[in-house]
C-alpha positions, 0 to 999 in steps of 0.5 A: 559795630563801632566797638569792633572797628575801634578795637581792630584799629587799636590792634593794627596801630599797636601791633608792635607792642602786642607782638612784644608782649606775646613774646614777653608776657611777663614783662610788667613794663610792656603790660603797664603800657598796654593797660594804660593805652587800653584804658585810654581808648576803652575806659569801660573795658573789663579785661584784655587777652592776647592769644596765639594763632591756635587760640591759646591764651598767652596773656589774660586777666582771668588767671589762666581761666579762659571759659569754653564760651571764649574758646568757642568764639576764638575758634569761630573767629579764626576760622572765618574772621567773623565775630558774633558776640555772645555773653560769657558767664565767666566766674569773674563776671558776665561779659562779652568779648570784641576780637581782632586779628594780629600778626601773631594771633588774636587780641581781644578786649572784654566788657562787662555785660552791665554796659548793655544792661544800661542801654536796655534800662534807658530805653525801657518803658514802664510796664515793659522789659527789654531783653537780649535773647540768643536767637538760636537757643532762646537763652536769656543773655542780658536784661535791664537788670544785668546778666541773666543771673540777675534776672531770675534765680532759676537754673534754666535761663531759656525763655519759658512758654509764658515769657515767650507769650508775653513778647510783643516784638522781636528785632534781630540785632545785626552782626550778633546772635541776639534778638531784642525782645520787648515784653509786657508784665504778665498781668499788664492787660489784666490790670488795664482791663480791671481799671477800665471795668472799674471806671465803667462801673463808677460811670454807671453808678453815677448815672444810675444813682 
């Protein structure tokens, strides 16, 4: 939420520069000025995009390739001025966008998914793993390893029946399409039970012998 607020303020405070760039997207001086400002405000940013009111990219860092997920998010944002972030598997990088309205259309900043992965990793306990899962499609979005492409090499990234069974707790993330899941390793309880049984056996043998 803080990131959304700061980008909204950035777009408001620098609307004049953004408007100039929307009219002169090939102006290297203006682009360098914007890039420097964005880097100062958001040092962990991945890319910037300027789009018109129809959601058509005027300036982007994707060589003109704006994925369907980005286009869908832009359309939803323009329709109701509400953004529920999701992960975009762009060939350049798995990322998420944070958008803001401008006088001419849209401005948004993209961030690597590793930012979210690092947060999950820092909070993850031993023998547990945390994931952000799309609450509507049960699609794995982010894990402590990074994007879903780093979690498994399978083609289907929807939670399997076994993965859903191993979930201990779910927490919806406000203002997003994500649910935070806390899962255990599949054999955790089996291993624990085995250790207890071994300890009991050792105690029994001590007293028996």
